[in-house]
C-alpha positions in Angstrom: 70.2 273.7 43.0 71.9 276.7 41.9 74.7 276.8 43.4 76.7 274.3 42.0 80.8 274.9 41.3 83.1 272.3 39.3 87.1 273.6 40.7 90.3 271.5 40.2 92.2 271.2 43.2 95.8 269.8 41.8 97.5 269.7 45.3 95.1 266.8 46.0 94.7 265.7 42.5 91.1 266.0 42.2 88.5 267.4 40.6 85.8 268.4 43.1 82.2 269.9 42.6 80.9 271.6 45.7 77.4 272.5 46.3 77.0 275.7 48.5 80.7 275.9 48.9 80.4 272.2 50.1 82.4 269.6 48.5 80.3 266.6 47.4 81.7 264.3 45.0 84.9 264.1 43.2 87.5 262.7 40.2 90.7 261.8 41.6 93.4 261.2 39.2 97.5 260.6 39.6 99.4 262.1 37.0 101.5 260.0 34.6 105.2 261.0 32.4 103.6 259.1 28.9 106.5 258.7 27.1 105.2 261.1 24.2 103.2 262.8 26.6 102.5 263.9 30.0 98.7 262.1 31.2 96.3 261.6 33.8 94.7 258.7 35.2 91.4 258.9 36.5 91.2 256.4 38.9 88.0 257.3 40.7 84.8 259.1 40.6 82.7 259.5 43.3 79.2 261.5 44.3 77.9 261.4 47.7 74.8 259.4 48.1 72.2 262.4 48.8 73.2 263.8 45.6 73.3 261.1 43.7 70.8 260.7 40.3 70.9 264.8 39.7 73.5 264.3 36.7 76.2 266.3 39.0 79.0 262.9 38.5 78.6 263.8 34.2 78.5 268.0 35.3 81.5 267.0 37.4 83.3 264.1 34.2 83.3 267.0 32.1 84.7 269.8 32.9 87.7 267.7 34.8 88.2 265.8 31.0 87.3 268.9 29.4 90.3 271.3 31.4 92.6 267.8 30.9 92.3 268.1 27.5 92.5 271.4 26.4 95.7 271.7 29.1 97.0 268.9 26.6 97.4 266.1 28.7 95.8 262.6 27.5 93.0 260.9 29.6 93.7 257.6 31.1 90.0 256.1 31.6 91.1 253.3 34.6 87.8 254.9 36.4 84.9 253.2 35.1 82.8 256.0 35.7 84.8 258.1 33.3 85.6 255.2 30.6 81.4 255.1 30.5 81.0 258.9 30.2 84.0 259.2 27.3 81.9 256.4 25.3 78.3 258.1 25.9 81.1 261.6 24.1 82.9 260.8 21.6 84.1 264.9 21.6 87.1 262.9 24.3 88.0 260.1 22.5 91.1 261.9 20.4 92.3 263.2 24.1 92.0 258.7 25.9 94.8 256.9 25.9 94.8 253.8 26.1 95.2 251.5 29.6 98.9 249.8 29.9 99.8 247.7 32.1 102.1 249.5 33.3 99.7 252.4 33.8 98.3 249.5 35.9 101.4 249.3 37.9 101.7 253.1 38.0 98.7 253.3 39.6 98.7 249.9 42.2 102.0 251.4 43.3 101.3 255.0 44.1 98.0 254.0 45.6 99.9 251.8 47.6 102.5 254.2 48.7 99.6 256.8 49.7 98.3 254.0 52.1 101.9 253.0 53.4 102.7 256.9 54.4 
């Protein structure tokens, strides 16, 4: 599978992985204004089932975390996959921000507002 690309789609607050121009997975986040610096709460990562087991989620996570870190934005790993990925790739630990109740409350409110709207 050589026609794989990863792109940032800030309007939808997500990173997308595409095969032949079709989105087959995403790492979704919410922007959070942390006290000391901007942060990005990653809360969901998914790859379409038919593309599972090919390492595509890892490729997506690496690009998402690289771009986030390079932009000077803290990584809040609420998503279990992103949390596990950071645990296996210590180069991201310095950019990771510990999850706080404020992060979770913000995320709950943001997601609830989206479903109401």
